[in-house]
C-alpha positions as CSV (number, residue, x, y, z in Angstrom):
1,M,0.0,0.0,0.0
2,L,1.3,3.4,-1.0
3,T,0.0,6.4,1.0
4,I,0.1,9.8,-0.7
5,D,-0.1,13.0,1.4
6,S,-3.6,14.4,0.8
7,R,-2.0,17.9,0.5
8,E,0.1,16.9,-2.5
9,K,-1.5,18.5,-5.6
10,S,1.6,18.5,-7.8
11,N,2.0,16.9,-11.2
12,L,4.2,14.3,-9.6
13,S,1.5,13.1,-7.2
14,K,-0.9,12.7,-10.2
15,M,1.8,10.8,-12.1
16,V,2.4,8.6,-9.0
17,E,-1.3,7.7,-8.9
18,K,-1.3,6.8,-12.6
19,T,1.9,4.8,-12.3
20,A,0.6,3.0,-9.2
21,A,-2.6,2.0,-11.1
22,K,-0.4,0.7,-13.9
23,F,1.7,-1.3,-11.5
24,N,-1.5,-2.7,-9.7
25,L,-0.2,-1.1,-6.6
26,S,-2.8,-0.1,-4.0
27,F,-2.7,3.5,-2.9
28,E,-4.7,6.0,-0.9
29,R,-4.6,9.7,-0.2
30,Q,-4.3,10.6,3.5
31,W,-2.8,13.3,5.6
32,I,0.9,12.6,6.3
33,E,2.6,14.6,9.0
34,V,6.1,13.7,7.8
35,G,7.1,13.0,4.1
36,D,5.1,13.1,0.9
37,Y,4.7,9.4,0.1
38,V,4.9,6.4,2.6
39,A,5.0,2.7,1.9
40,G,5.3,0.6,5.1
41,N,8.4,1.9,6.8
42,I,9.8,3.7,3.8
43,C,9.3,7.5,3.6
44,F,9.8,9.6,0.4
45,E,10.3,13.3,0.4
46,A,9.9,14.5,-3.2
47,K,11.2,17.8,-4.4
48,S,11.8,19.6,-7.7
49,T,15.4,20.9,-8.1
50,H,14.1,24.4,-7.4
51,D,12.3,23.3,-4.2
52,F,15.3,21.4,-3.1
53,L,17.6,24.3,-3.5
54,S,15.2,26.7,-1.8
55,S,14.9,24.4,1.2
56,L,18.7,24.3,1.5
57,I,18.8,28.1,1.5
58,S,16.0,28.4,4.1
59,K,17.5,25.4,6.1
60,R,14.1,23.8,6.0
61,M,15.6,20.7,4.5
62,W,17.5,19.8,7.7
63,T,14.3,20.0,9.8
64,Q,12.6,17.7,7.3
65,I,15.5,15.2,7.4
66,D,15.5,15.2,11.2
67,N,11.7,14.5,11.3
68,M,12.0,11.7,8.8
69,D,14.8,10.0,10.6
70,R,12.8,10.1,13.8
71,C,9.7,8.5,12.2
72,Y,10.8,6.0,9.6
73,E,13.4,3.2,9.2
74,T,14.2,4.0,5.5
75,N,14.1,7.6,4.1
76,I,14.6,8.7,0.6
77,I,14.8,12.2,-0.8
78,I,14.0,12.1,-4.5
79,I,14.8,15.2,-6.5
80,H,13.5,15.7,-10.0
81,G,14.4,18.2,-12.7
82,T,17.5,20.0,-14.0
83,L,20.0,22.2,-12.3
84,T,19.2,24.9,-14.9
85,E,15.6,24.9,-13.6
86,A,16.8,25.3,-10.0
87,L,19.1,28.2,-10.9
88,T,16.4,29.9,-13.0
89,Y,13.6,29.9,-10.5
90,T,15.3,30.0,-7.1
91,D,15.3,33.4,-5.3
92,Y,18.5,34.4,-3.5
93,T,18.8,37.2,-0.9
94,H,21.9,38.7,-2.6
95,S,19.9,39.8,-5.7
96,N,22.4,42.6,-6.5
97,M,25.1,40.0,-7.0
98,P,26.4,39.5,-10.6
99,I,24.5,36.7,-12.3
100,G,27.6,34.6,-12.9
101,R,28.6,34.7,-9.3
102,R,25.0,34.1,-8.1
103,K,24.7,31.0,-10.3
104,Q,28.1,29.6,-9.0
105,L,27.0,30.1,-5.4
106,L,23.7,28.4,-6.0
107,T,25.4,25.5,-7.9
108,N,27.8,25.0,-5.0
109,K,24.9,25.1,-2.5
110,F,23.0,22.5,-4.6
111,Y,25.9,20.0,-4.9
112,G,27.0,20.7,-1.3
113,G,23.5,19.9,0.0
114,L,23.5,16.6,-1.9
115,G,26.9,15.7,-0.6
116,R,26.1,16.6,3.0
117,I,22.9,14.5,2.9
118,A,24.7,11.5,1.5
119,M,27.7,11.6,3.8
120,D,26.3,13.0,7.1
121,T,22.8,11.6,7.4
122,D,21.0,8.2,7.0
123,M,19.0,9.6,4.0
124,K,19.3,8.3,0.5
125,P,19.2,11.2,-2.0
126,L,18.2,10.4,-5.6
127,W,18.4,13.0,-8.3
128,V,16.5,12.1,-11.5
129,A,15.7,13.9,-14.7
130,D,12.0,14.3,-14.5
131,E,8.7,13.5,-12.7
132,K,8.0,10.4,-14.7
133,I,11.2,8.8,-13.6
134,A,10.5,9.9,-10.0
135,A,7.0,8.4,-10.1
136,N,8.4,5.1,-11.4
137,I,11.0,4.9,-8.7
138,I,8.5,5.7,-5.9
139,C,6.0,3.1,-7.1
140,T,8.6,0.4,-7.9
141,M,10.1,0.7,-4.4
142,A,6.6,0.7,-2.8
143,K,5.8,-2.4,-4.8
144,M,9.1,-4.1,-3.6
145,Q,8.7,-3.0,0.1
146,P,6.6,-5.9,1.5
147,M,8.5,-8.7,-0.4
148,D,10.8,-11.1,1.4
149,R,13.9,-10.4,-0.6
150,P,17.3,-12.1,0.1
151,E,19.6,-10.0,2.1
152,I,22.5,-8.5,0.1
153,K,25.7,-9.1,2.1
154,P,28.6,-7.2,0.5
155,H,32.2,-8.0,1.6
156,L,33.2,-5.5,4.2
157,H,36.8,-4.5,4.7
158,K,37.8,-3.3,8.1
159,R,37.9,0.5,8.1
160,I,40.5,2.3,10.2
161,T,40.1,6.0,10.0
162,T,41.8,7.4,13.1
163,D,44.3,6.3,15.8
164,D,41.5,6.3,18.4
165,V,39.9,2.9,18.7
166,R,36.8,4.4,20.4
167,I,36.1,6.6,17.3
168,N,36.7,3.7,14.9
169,M,34.3,1.5,16.9
170,L,31.5,4.1,16.9
171,S,31.9,5.0,13.3
172,H,31.3,1.4,12.3
173,I,27.6,2.0,13.4
174,K,25.5,3.0,10.4
175,G,24.7,6.7,10.6
176,I,27.7,7.6,12.8
177,S,30.5,9.5,11.0
178,D,33.9,10.2,12.6
179,N,32.7,13.7,13.5
180,K,29.5,12.3,15.2
181,A,31.7,9.8,17.1
182,K,33.9,12.6,18.3
183,T,30.9,14.6,19.4
184,L,29.5,11.6,21.3
185,L,32.7,11.1,23.2
186,K,33.2,14.8,23.9
187,Q,29.6,15.1,25.2
188,F,29.5,11.8,27.3
189,G,33.1,11.0,28.0
190,C,33.5,7.3,27.3
191,L,31.9,4.3,25.6
192,M,30.5,2.9,28.9
193,E,28.7,6.2,29.5
194,I,27.2,6.1,26.0
195,G,26.0,2.6,26.5
196,D,24.1,3.7,29.6
197,L,22.2,6.5,27.8
198,T,18.6,6.5,26.7
199,K,17.3,7.2,23.2
200,T,16.1,10.6,24.4
201,D,19.6,11.5,25.7
202,L,21.1,10.6,22.3
203,C,18.5,12.4,20.3
204,R,19.3,15.6,22.0
205,L,22.5,15.7,19.8
206,D,22.2,17.4,16.4
207,G,22.1,14.8,13.6
208,I,21.1,11.8,15.7
209,G,17.5,10.7,15.3
210,E,15.6,7.8,16.9
211,T,16.7,5.3,14.3
212,T,20.4,6.1,14.8
213,A,20.0,6.3,18.6
214,K,18.4,2.8,18.6
215,R,21.3,1.4,16.5
216,I,23.9,2.8,19.0
217,L,22.1,1.3,22.0
218,D,21.6,-2.0,20.3
219,V,25.3,-2.3,19.6
220,F,26.1,-1.6,23.3
221,N,23.4,-3.5,25.0
222,S,22.0,-6.3,22.7
223,E,22.8,-9.8,23.8
224,K,22.0,-11.0,20.2
225,K,23.7,-10.4,16.9
226,V,23.2,-6.8,15.7
227,K,22.7,-6.2,12.0
228,Q,23.5,-2.8,10.6
């Protein structure tokens, strides 16, 4: 079942409905507090390139990411359109700036936002050419979501990133970068203290939502095998 936010009136939402019907995928329109499309525990936030860039400038994007991470297990930001569209229609406060300089700053902001999401959060950013492709991806993933698929187990090489074993250990947890590991140690002192925290304690730190907090506590406290 795919749930479409009832407030969504975009061309994409209409295309998602048509694609879902073609895929024989059940769907409904319902008020969704977080995200635009939801299938099981997968949440999609869909944005045109213009909307994505605007949300980076206003910093609204980071609030949305934090809310998604707190509510769903798998979160995908799907961006559709061209960079030219984003640069053409996005307002920027420094309107008196030369056009060439303005476009370069906005371009850097766009790619920087993509990079930061990919590297510093649990989100999966997907940038596609148009709404048709975006609709096909959303419906395909929604169709796949309930299926019992075999787990993909890539060969993992041991990663040593610093000379601090504590940081290396924490950064092996999905969603914890070296910088987040350092922040955790600086805030709480040692691994033993981190293991004694609650999800609420961990979620007070910027960039750590409920999903990541649960992973951290599972690693420290679970008596069974923990899968990341």
